[in-house]
C-alpha positions in Angstrom: -2.1 30.6 62.3 -0.7 27.2 63.0 -2.6 26.5 66.1 0.2 25.9 68.6 0.3 26.7 72.0 3.9 28.4 72.4 5.8 30.2 69.1 8.4 27.8 69.1 8.9 25.7 66.3 11.9 22.9 66.0 13.9 23.3 62.7 13.8 20.3 60.0 17.1 18.5 60.7 18.1 15.7 57.7 17.8 12.2 59.5 17.1 13.4 62.4 13.3 15.0 62.3 11.5 11.8 62.5 8.2 11.1 64.2 9.3 10.8 67.8 11.0 14.0 68.0 8.2 15.7 65.9 5.6 14.6 67.9 7.3 15.5 71.5 7.9 19.0 70.0 4.0 19.2 68.9 2.8 17.6 72.3 4.7 20.3 74.2 2.8 23.0 72.7 5.5 23.7 69.7 5.6 22.8 66.1 7.8 19.9 65.0 8.7 19.6 61.8 9.3 16.3 59.7 12.5 16.6 57.1 10.8 15.1 54.0 13.9 14.5 52.4 14.9 12.3 55.1 13.2 9.5 53.4 14.0 8.6 49.7 10.2 8.5 48.5 7.3 10.0 48.9 5.9 6.7 49.6 8.3 6.5 53.4 7.2 10.3 54.1 3.5 9.1 54.1 4.6 6.4 56.6 6.5 8.8 58.8 3.6 11.3 58.7 0.8 8.4 59.7 3.6 7.6 62.5 3.5 11.2 63.8 -0.3 11.0 63.7 -0.2 8.0 65.9 2.3 9.9 68.5 0.5 13.4 68.5 -3.0 15.2 67.8 -1.3 18.7 67.8 -0.4 20.5 64.7 3.2 19.6 62.9 4.6 20.5 59.7 6.2 19.0 56.9 9.8 20.5 55.4 10.7 20.2 51.7 14.2 21.8 51.2 14.8 22.5 47.3 18.7 22.7 47.5 20.8 20.7 44.7 21.1 17.1 45.5 23.0 14.0 44.0 20.0 12.1 43.7 17.2 13.8 41.7 14.1 14.7 43.7 10.5 14.8 42.8 9.1 17.5 44.8 5.8 17.5 43.6 4.9 14.0 45.0 6.1 14.6 48.4 3.8 17.7 48.4 0.8 15.5 47.1 1.4 13.4 50.0 1.5 15.9 52.6 -1.5 17.3 51.1 -3.2 13.4 50.8 -2.5 12.8 54.4 -4.0 16.4 55.5 -0.8 18.3 56.7 -2.1 21.8 56.4 1.5 23.4 57.3 4.4 23.0 55.3 8.0 24.6 55.3 10.0 25.4 52.2 13.6 26.1 51.8 16.4 26.4 49.3 15.0 28.0 46.0 11.9 29.8 46.0 8.7 27.8 46.5 6.7 30.1 43.9 6.4 27.2 41.4 4.5 25.2 44.1 2.6 28.1 45.5 -0.7 27.4 43.7 -0.8 23.6 44.3 0.1 24.3 48.1 -2.5 27.2 48.6 -5.3 24.9 46.8 -4.7 22.3 49.2 -5.2 24.7 52.0 -1.7 24.7 53.4 0.1 27.7 55.7 3.6 28.3 53.8 6.4 29.0 55.8 9.8 30.1 54.0 12.6 29.8 55.6 15.5 32.1 54.2 19.2 33.5 55.1 18.8 37.0 53.1 16.6 40.0 53.8 16.0 40.0 49.9 14.8 36.4 49.6 12.3 37.3 52.7 10.8 40.0 50.7 10.4 37.6 47.4 8.6 34.9 50.0 5.9 37.3 50.8 5.6 38.4 47.1 4.7 34.9 46.1 2.4 34.5 48.5 4.0 32.8 51.7 2.2 33.1 55.1 5.7 33.5 57.2 9.0 33.6 56.6 12.0 32.4 58.7 15.0 34.5 58.4 18.3 32.5 60.2 21.3 34.3 61.0 24.8 33.4 60.5 24.6 31.7 63.7 23.0 28.9 62.3 23.4 25.0 61.7 23.4 23.7 58.4 23.1 26.7 55.8 23.1 29.8 57.0 24.0 31.6 53.5 27.1 33.5 52.5 26.4 36.6 53.8 27.9 36.6 57.5 25.0 38.4 58.8 24.0 37.8 62.3 20.5 37.0 63.9 20.7 40.3 66.2 20.9 42.2 62.8 18.9 40.0 60.4 15.5 39.7 62.5 14.5 43.5 63.1 15.5 44.4 59.3 13.3 41.1 57.9 10.4 42.5 60.2 10.6 45.9 58.7 10.8 44.6 55.5 7.4 42.3 55.2 3.8 42.5 56.5 3.7 38.8 57.2 4.9 37.3 60.7 8.8 36.8 61.0 10.3 33.8 62.7 13.5 34.2 64.1 16.3 31.1 63.6 19.7 31.2 64.8 21.6 31.4 67.8 18.9 30.6 69.8 19.0 28.2 72.5 17.5 29.7 75.7 14.6 31.9 77.2 16.8 35.0 76.8 16.9 34.3 72.9 13.7 33.7 72.7 12.7 36.5 74.5 15.2 38.8 72.6 13.8 37.4 69.2 10.5 38.5 70.2 11.4 41.7 71.4 13.4 42.0 68.2 9.7 41.8 66.3 9.7 38.2 65.4 6.6 36.3 65.9 8.1 33.3 67.0 11.4 31.4 66.9 13.2 28.1 65.3 15.3 25.9 66.8 17.4 22.8 65.4 21.0 22.3 67.6 19.0 22.8 71.0 16.3 20.3 70.0 19.3 18.1 68.8 20.2 17.7 72.6 17.3 16.4 73.9 16.0 12.9 74.8 13.7 12.3 71.9 16.3 13.4 69.3 17.3 10.4 67.3 20.8 10.4 67.3 24.0 8.6 69.0 24.4 9.5 72.9 28.3 10.2 71.8 27.1 12.9 69.9 24.9 14.3 72.7 27.7 14.7 74.8 29.5 16.4 72.1 26.9 19.1 72.3 26.7 19.2 76.1 30.4 19.4 76.5 31.2 22.0 72.9 31.5 25.8 73.2 30.2 28.4 71.2 33.6 28.4 68.9 33.3 24.8 68.5 31.9 25.1 65.0 33.0 26.2 61.7 31.7 27.1 58.1 32.6 24.5 55.2 31.4 24.6 51.6 31.9 28.2 50.8 33.9 27.1 48.0 30.6 25.8 46.2 28.8 28.8 47.0 26.8 26.5 49.6 28.0 27.8 53.2 27.3 25.2 56.1 27.9 25.4 59.8 29.0 22.1 61.1 31.0 20.8 64.2 34.5 21.8 64.6 36.3 18.4 64.1 39.5 16.8 62.4 37.4 15.8 59.7 35.9 19.3 58.9 38.9 20.5 59.6 40.4 18.4 56.8 37.4 19.7 54.6 38.0 23.1 54.9 41.7 22.7 54.6 41.0 20.9 51.2 38.7 23.9 49.8 41.3 26.3 50.6 43.8 24.0 48.7 41.0 24.5 45.6 39.8 20.6 45.0 37.4 20.2 42.7 33.5 19.6 43.5 34.0 15.9 42.6 36.8 15.5 45.2 34.8 17.1 47.7 31.1 15.7 47.2 32.2 11.9 48.9 32.9 13.6 52.1 29.9 16.2 52.4 27.5 13.8 51.0 24.1 13.4 53.5 24.6 9.7 53.7 27.9 10.0 55.6 26.1 12.4 58.2 23.5 9.9 58.5 25.7 6.7 59.3 27.8 9.0 62.0 24.2 10.2 63.5 24.1 6.2 64.0 27.4 5.4 65.0 28.2 8.6 67.2 31.5 9.0 65.0 31.8 12.7 65.2 35.0 12.3 62.7 33.8 10.5 60.0 31.4 13.3 58.6 30.3 16.8 58.6 27.2 17.0 60.8 25.6 20.4 61.3 25.6 22.2 64.5 25.0 26.1 65.4 26.7 28.4 67.5 24.0 28.0 69.8 25.9 24.9 71.1 27.8 27.0 73.5 24.4 27.5 75.6 24.0 23.7 75.8 24.6 22.1 79.4 22.2 19.5 79.7 20.1 16.8 77.9 16.4 17.4 78.9 13.4 16.0 77.3 11.5 18.0 74.7 8.7 18.8 77.2 11.3 19.6 80.1 13.0 22.2 77.5 10.2 24.1 76.4 8.2 24.1 79.6 11.8 25.6 80.8 12.1 28.1 78.3 8.2 29.4 78.4 8.7 29.5 82.6 12.0 31.3 82.2 10.9 33.6 79.8 8.2 34.7 82.4 11.0 35.2 84.7 12.8 37.5 82.3 9.8 39.7 81.7 9.3 40.2 85.4 12.9 41.3 85.6 12.3 43.7 82.9 9.1 45.2 84.4 10.7 45.7 87.7 13.5 47.9 85.8 10.8 50.0 84.4 11.5 48.7 80.9 7.9 46.9 80.6 4.7 48.8 80.9 2.0 47.1 83.5 
């Protein structure tokens, strides 16, 4: 459907999913995704699309996340720029893409929609998306409010719809990749694992934090505003969680969870200055490979896993 070699998709990470990372993923056989809202204007997105095209001739996608934002966002402008620049794969997230589906389909776009609940997977199929991503409670960013893991959500989602299901949340190596395919998914989405790669434009201190962290070094904030977010467990995010538990107002919380603060931290490397998205897959990270080394390693090890299962009599000849 997407014209890619391997069913491995790079999660759209605000501020980080730029041309260099996106092109590296696509060149390595996966699907890179530009995060549209990284760019304050649609014209800046256009420049990033053109830059990405200068670095790869392989397919890549644009993510448009429709969540409440401090600044008003004209999603139609971002869609129009993507179509004008010939991008034919768009990932939507947040709200239902239904209001934009006619424009997208008329433009020849294959639409992925990212969800955290099975009922949203079903709705996405109904409104006409081509594939859906289901993210479990392990995922970085906004994994939903229901606390259901990927191991459960993936097969339920596969059973619920006829369109391809992509699995996200807690996947960071070949074992998770093969497991997701065994659960019925047709591909995987990884964010945190690609964050710890040489091409990701994040400060080296944050990369090293990811290598040193364990599976319990994340926490959930923003439950109080019904927008749960999994982030790095730091002194800063512990403070945010404590404030929420005390019942602070949205106005008091917003300055601490704004995207601009995380953008500054990605540049400075200060993990205690902002809430930085991070999934539980961080517990699997022990090195900082190039994107190509990462994808090649997953595919090669997946083959070895399948050989082991074959020898066990689980896989047929």
